[in-house]
N, C-alpha and C positions, 0 to 999 in steps of 0.2 A: 560549424554548429553543433551545439551540445546535442547529445543522443540518450534518451532513457532506454535503458533494456531492464525488462521486469522478467523476473524468474521464480520458479517455487511452485506454481500452481499443480493442481491435479486432481484425481476423484480421490476422495476420502469417505469414509463412513460417518455418519452423526456421532459427535463425541470425541472424532480424532483432531488431529492438529497438523497443521502446514506451516513453514515457514517461509515467507515471501522475501524475495531480494530485489532491490532496485538500484542499477549501476549507473551513474550518470558522468557522461564525459565532460570535461572544461573545467576551467579552474575556480569559477564563481561560486562552486556547488555550496560550500561551507557556510556562506553569507545568506542563504535562503533558509526559510520555513520551508519545510517539505511535508507533502501531504499523501497520504495513499486513500485513493477513491475507489468505487466500484460500480459496475453498470450491470444490472440483472436485465434480461431480456424483457423490452418493452417498459424500461422504466428509465427515469434520468439519473445521470452519473451523480453519486453522492460521496461526501467527504466521509472516511472511515475513522481516521485518525491523522494527527498533525504533530509534527514537531518543529519547535524553532530552532534558530540557529544556535542558540543559548542553552536548547535542552526543554525548555518549557512544552508540556505536552496536552494534547485535547483528543477525547474521545467520545465518538457518536454514542448515545446512550444505547443503542443497538448491540453495541460490541463492548462496553466498558465491563471490565472485569473479565474479559475472555481474551482480548487482543492486546498485544505490546508493541509498540512503534519504539525503534531505536536508530542511532543513525552512527557511521563511523566517517566522519571526514576526511581522515588520512586515505580511505579508500572510496571517497565519493560514493558511498552505499547507504541507502536507507533500508532498514528490515520492518517486516510486519511478523511477527510471531503471532500465529492464529490458535487458540486452544478451545475445546469444548465447541466445536463446529456444531451449525444447526443446517437444515436443508435452506434456509431463508438466507445463509451467507453466500449460496451460489450465485456467481457473477465473475465478470471478467476485473480483475483489480490492477491499477494503473498507479503510476507514482507521478507527480509533479510538483512544483512550487504552489506554495499556498500564501495568501488568497487568490492571487492572479497566476494563473498557468503560463510561465515566462517559457517554458522549454515546448517544442512540439509533442504531443502526446507519442508515446510509444505504442506498442502493439498490444501491451495487457500481458497477464498471464490469467488462463482461466482455472477458476476453483470450482469445483463440483462436489457437493456434499449430498450423499444419497446411499442409501443401504440396497 
């Protein structure tokens, strides 16, 4: 069974940066579009960024220009570089396939932006 393991979260001040990683087991990783999602307290999970198997990228308007998604198919890993972080970016961040979450959700990684 494929497992997703997110890492790289933490506490950062406004304006700071973090780089998230998501490692996926399984040989079919490269054939899927992958997304980074986030869920803030008492809010629904939302798509933050998406990268197709061929590298086509989409960003939510709230993060466009600040976040960068990338993938390394050889390592079965997708990344999210987050710059100019804002308090409203505080959430648990998850990765999964998109548009349908084919894999079981991982534990996520907590990102807290606060002074």
